[in-house]
C-alpha positions in Angstrom: 0.0 -33.4 5.6 -2.1 -33.4 8.8 -1.8 -29.5 8.8 0.0 -29.6 12.2 2.2 -26.9 11.1 3.4 -25.7 14.5 4.5 -29.2 15.3 6.3 -29.4 12.0 8.1 -26.2 12.7 9.3 -27.5 16.1 10.6 -30.7 14.5 12.4 -29.0 11.7 14.0 -26.6 14.2 15.3 -29.7 16.1 16.6 -31.0 12.8 18.4 -27.7 12.2 20.0 -27.9 15.6 21.4 -31.3 14.7 22.4 -30.2 11.2 22.8 -26.4 11.1 24.3 -26.4 7.6 21.4 -28.4 6.0 19.8 -26.4 3.2 17.0 -28.9 3.0 16.1 -28.5 6.7 15.9 -24.8 6.4 13.8 -25.1 3.2 11.4 -27.5 4.9 11.2 -25.2 7.9 10.3 -22.3 5.7 7.5 -24.4 4.1 6.1 -25.2 7.5 6.3 -21.6 8.7 4.7 -20.4 5.4 1.8 -22.7 5.9 1.5 -21.6 9.5 1.2 -18.0 8.3 4.4 -16.8 9.9 5.7 -15.2 6.7 8.5 -13.1 8.2 10.1 -16.1 9.9 9.6 -18.3 6.8 11.4 -15.7 4.7 14.4 -15.9 7.1 14.4 -19.7 6.7 14.3 -19.5 2.9 17.1 -17.0 3.0 19.3 -19.5 4.9 18.3 -22.2 2.5 19.2 -20.1 -0.5 22.6 -19.3 1.0 23.3 -23.0 1.7 21.8 -24.5 -1.5 24.0 -26.9 -3.4 22.5 -26.0 -6.8 21.2 -23.0 -8.7 17.8 -24.7 -9.0 17.5 -25.3 -5.2 18.6 -21.7 -4.6 16.0 -20.4 -7.1 13.2 -22.3 -5.3 14.2 -20.7 -2.0 14.3 -17.2 -3.5 11.0 -17.9 -5.2 9.4 -18.8 -1.8 11.0 -15.7 -0.2 9.2 -13.7 -2.9 5.9 -15.3 -1.9 6.5 -14.4 1.7 7.1 -10.8 0.7 3.8 -10.8 -1.3 1.9 -12.3 1.6 3.3 -9.7 4.0 2.3 -7.0 1.6 -1.2 -8.4 1.5 -1.5 -7.9 5.3 -0.5 -4.3 5.0 -2.6 -3.4 1.9 -5.2 -1.4 4.0 -3.1 0.0 6.8 0.1 0.9 5.0 -0.2 0.7 1.2 3.3 2.3 0.7 4.9 -0.6 2.6 2.6 -3.1 0.7 3.9 -1.7 -2.6 7.5 -1.9 -1.4 7.1 -5.5 -0.4 5.6 -6.4 -3.8 8.6 -4.7 -5.5 11.0 -6.7 -3.3 9.1 -9.8 -4.3 9.5 -8.9 -8.0 13.3 -8.7 -7.4 13.3 -12.1 -5.8 11.3 -13.7 -8.6 13.7 -12.2 -11.1 16.6 -13.6 -9.1 14.9 -17.0 -9.1 14.6 -16.9 -12.9 18.2 -15.9 -13.3 19.2 -19.2 -11.6 16.5 -21.3 -13.4 15.2 -19.7 -16.7 12.6 -22.5 -17.0 11.0 -21.7 -13.7 7.5 -20.9 -15.1 5.9 -20.1 -11.7 8.6 -17.5 -11.0 8.0 -15.9 -14.3 4.2 -15.8 -13.7 4.6 -14.4 -10.2 7.1 -11.8 -11.4 4.5 -10.4 -13.7 1.7 -10.5 -11.2 3.7 -8.9 -8.4 4.7 -6.1 -10.7 1.1 -5.5 -11.7 0.0 -5.6 -8.0 2.7 -3.1 -7.1 1.6 -0.8 -10.0 -2.0 -1.0 -8.9 -1.2 -0.1 -5.4 0.9 2.8 -6.7 -2.1 4.1 -8.6 -4.2 3.9 -5.5 -1.6 5.8 -3.5 -1.5 8.5 -6.1 -5.3 8.8 -6.1 -5.3 9.0 -2.3 -2.6 11.6 -2.2 -4.5 13.7 -4.8 -7.7 13.5 -2.7 -5.8 14.5 0.4 -4.2 17.4 -1.4 -7.7 18.6 -2.6 -9.0 18.3 1.0 -6.0 20.2 2.4 -6.5 23.0 -0.1 -10.2 23.2 0.8 -9.5 23.3 4.5 -6.9 26.0 3.9 -9.4 28.0 1.9 -12.1 27.7 4.6 -9.8 28.8 7.3 -8.7 31.8 5.2 -12.3 32.8 4.5 -13.3 32.5 8.2 -10.4 34.7 9.2 -11.5 37.2 6.6 -15.1 37.1 7.9 -14.0 37.6 11.5 -12.0 40.7 10.5 -15.0 42.1 8.5 -17.5 41.3 11.3 -15.2 42.9 13.9 -15.2 46.1 11.8 -18.9 46.1 11.3 -19.5 45.5 15.1 -17.2 48.5 15.9 -19.1 50.8 13.5 -22.5 49.3 14.3 -23.1 49.0 10.6 -26.0 46.7 9.9 -26.7 47.8 6.4 -25.6 46.5 3.0 -22.1 45.4 4.1 -23.6 43.2 6.8 -26.1 41.7 4.4 -23.3 41.0 1.9 -21.3 39.3 4.7 -24.3 37.2 5.6 -24.7 36.0 2.0 -21.0 35.1 1.7 -21.2 33.3 5.1 -24.1 31.1 3.9 -22.3 30.4 0.7 -19.3 29.2 2.6 -21.5 26.9 4.7 -22.8 25.4 1.5 -19.3 24.8 0.2 -18.5 23.0 3.5 -21.6 20.9 3.3 -21.1 19.9 -0.3 -17.5 18.8 0.4 -18.9 15.9 2.5 -16.5 16.7 5.3 -19.4 17.8 7.5 -21.2 14.4 7.2 -21.0 11.7 9.9 -18.5 9.0 9.2 -19.7 5.4 9.8 -17.5 3.2 11.9 -17.0 -0.6 11.8 -18.8 -1.1 15.1 -22.0 0.4 13.7 -21.6 3.8 15.3 -20.5 7.0 13.6 -18.1 9.9 14.2 -18.6 13.5 13.3 -17.0 14.7 10.1 -14.0 17.1 10.4 -16.1 20.1 9.4 -19.4 19.3 11.1 -19.0 21.5 14.1 -17.6 24.3 12.0 -20.6 24.3 9.7 -23.0 24.5 12.6 -21.2 27.6 13.9 -21.1 29.2 10.5 -24.9 28.8 10.0 -25.5 30.2 13.5 -23.3 33.1 12.6 -25.3 33.8 9.4 -28.6 33.6 11.4 -27.2 36.1 13.9 -26.2 38.5 11.1 -29.7 38.4 9.7 -31.2 39.2 13.2 -29.0 41.4 13.3 -26.9 40.3 16.4 -23.4 41.2 15.5 -21.7 40.2 18.7 -23.2 36.7 18.5 -22.2 36.5 14.8 -18.6 37.3 15.6 -18.5 34.8 18.5 -19.9 32.0 16.2 -17.3 32.8 13.4 -14.5 32.6 16.0 -15.9 29.3 17.2 -16.2 28.0 13.6 -12.5 28.8 13.0 -11.5 27.1 16.3 -13.4 24.0 15.4 -12.0 23.7 11.9 -9.1 21.3 11.2 -5.6 22.7 11.5 -4.0 24.3 8.5 -2.2 21.4 6.7 0.7 23.7 5.8 1.4 24.1 9.6 1.5 20.3 10.2 4.7 18.4 10.2 4.9 16.3 7.0 7.1 13.4 5.9 10.8 13.9 6.3 13.1 14.0 3.2 14.9 10.9 4.7 11.7 8.9 4.6 11.0 9.9 1.0 14.5 9.0 -0.1 14.2 5.5 1.6 11.0 4.9 -0.4 12.8 5.8 -3.6 15.3 3.0 -3.1 12.6 0.5 -4.1 11.8 2.2 -7.4 12.8 -0.2 -10.1 11.7 -0.3 -13.7 11.4 -3.4 -15.8 11.2 -3.8 -19.6 9.6 -6.8 -21.2 9.7 -8.1 -24.8 6.7 -8.4 -27.0 6.9 -12.1 -26.4 6.6 -11.6 -22.7 3.7 -9.3 -23.2 1.9 -12.0 -25.2 2.7 -14.6 -22.6 0.9 -12.7 -19.9 -1.8 -11.1 -22.1 -4.6 -13.1 -20.6 -3.4 -12.8 -17.0 -5.8 -10.9 -14.8 -4.1 -7.6 -13.7 -5.9 -7.8 -10.3 -5.4 -5.1 -7.7 -7.3 -6.8 -4.9 -5.5 -9.2 -2.6 -8.7 -11.1 -2.2 -7.9 -12.7 -5.5 -4.5 -13.9 -4.2 -4.8 -17.4 -5.6 -3.3 -15.8 -8.7 0.0 -15.7 -6.9 1.3 -19.2 -7.0 2.3 -20.8 -3.8 5.3 -22.6 -2.4 6.2 -26.1 -3.7 4.7 -29.0 -1.7 6.5 -29.5 1.7 7.5 -33.1 0.7 9.6 -31.7 -2.2 13.2 -32.5 -1.1 16.4 -31.1 -2.4 16.9 -34.3 -4.4 13.6 -33.7 -6.1 14.7 -30.2 -7.1 18.0 -31.6 -8.4 16.2 -34.1 -10.5 14.0 -31.4 -11.9 17.1 -29.4 -12.8 18.5 -32.4 -14.7 15.3 -32.6 -16.7 15.5 -28.9 -17.4 19.0 -29.2 -18.6 17.9 -31.9 -21.1 15.1 -29.7 -22.4 17.5 -26.8 -22.8 19.9 -29.1 -24.8 17.0 -29.9 -27.2 16.4 -26.2 -28.0 17.3 -25.4 -31.6 20.3 -23.2 -32.3 19.2 -19.5 -32.4 16.0 -20.2 -30.6 17.1 -18.5 -27.4 16.8 -14.7 -27.6 19.3 -12.7 -25.6 17.5 -10.0 -23.6 18.9 -7.0 -21.8 19.3 -7.4 -18.0 18.3 -4.3 -15.9 20.5 -5.1 -12.9 
């Protein structure tokens, strides 16, 4: 209550040392670690609590909190490793679903299941767009390198024959056109950095050499034109086809997380007004862990109330749904 979470963690660890089989001690330790922002350690504590829980409801609460830890970990990786962030959200979805399996009336788990699925889907869309943009950039770089190699061969032949007529003028026109393509791509522009400075774009130096080559062709100064074309090729980014890509093993490991869920029309109506956010800055939509003063006895009492509500359901009201695991 005083937000001295580090002290709380130490005290709960002392409690666990005295009672290593206490599910409640592990559950409370996880709550303190969660609030301290140590989500990986909190997930471990909740895992122990789930394994030692004396009721399905208590186990569901621990699995639910593990899901929240996964989501928070994914939040921290959203910018640096979106693939990992998406995988964490998918793991969270599995944990929320497992929590619902133990306690079908767990409304927060149902809500977070839907939201974590939507976040994972949004991240997946962002990854797909990023991959498409990278593919287009790689194709452009490959095209530029191929044209520069062609221009070098043509300029070499013109230099050997001392031909400064129409073929040289045509090469100058094509060289200037290539420089325009490079500029229009935006890859020659300076890239602003967080500290207020900027870095040269990957094609900036190459564009400068290409323009100097075109000016030399117009002079005409064929030797300088050839030297500038060679320099432009040397300054261009490496051919992406020659770079080492992702291994098949890594790709297969990512596929392990691909899970598809189906929801009924009633589920869709239930979540219709939920905000399908894709920005972790709106993370209050993911509901948090129960208050740290919620003991296992509180959870058991809640389970008793849930059982009474289930008994009051009319015959035929419950609709059996297909399980996807």
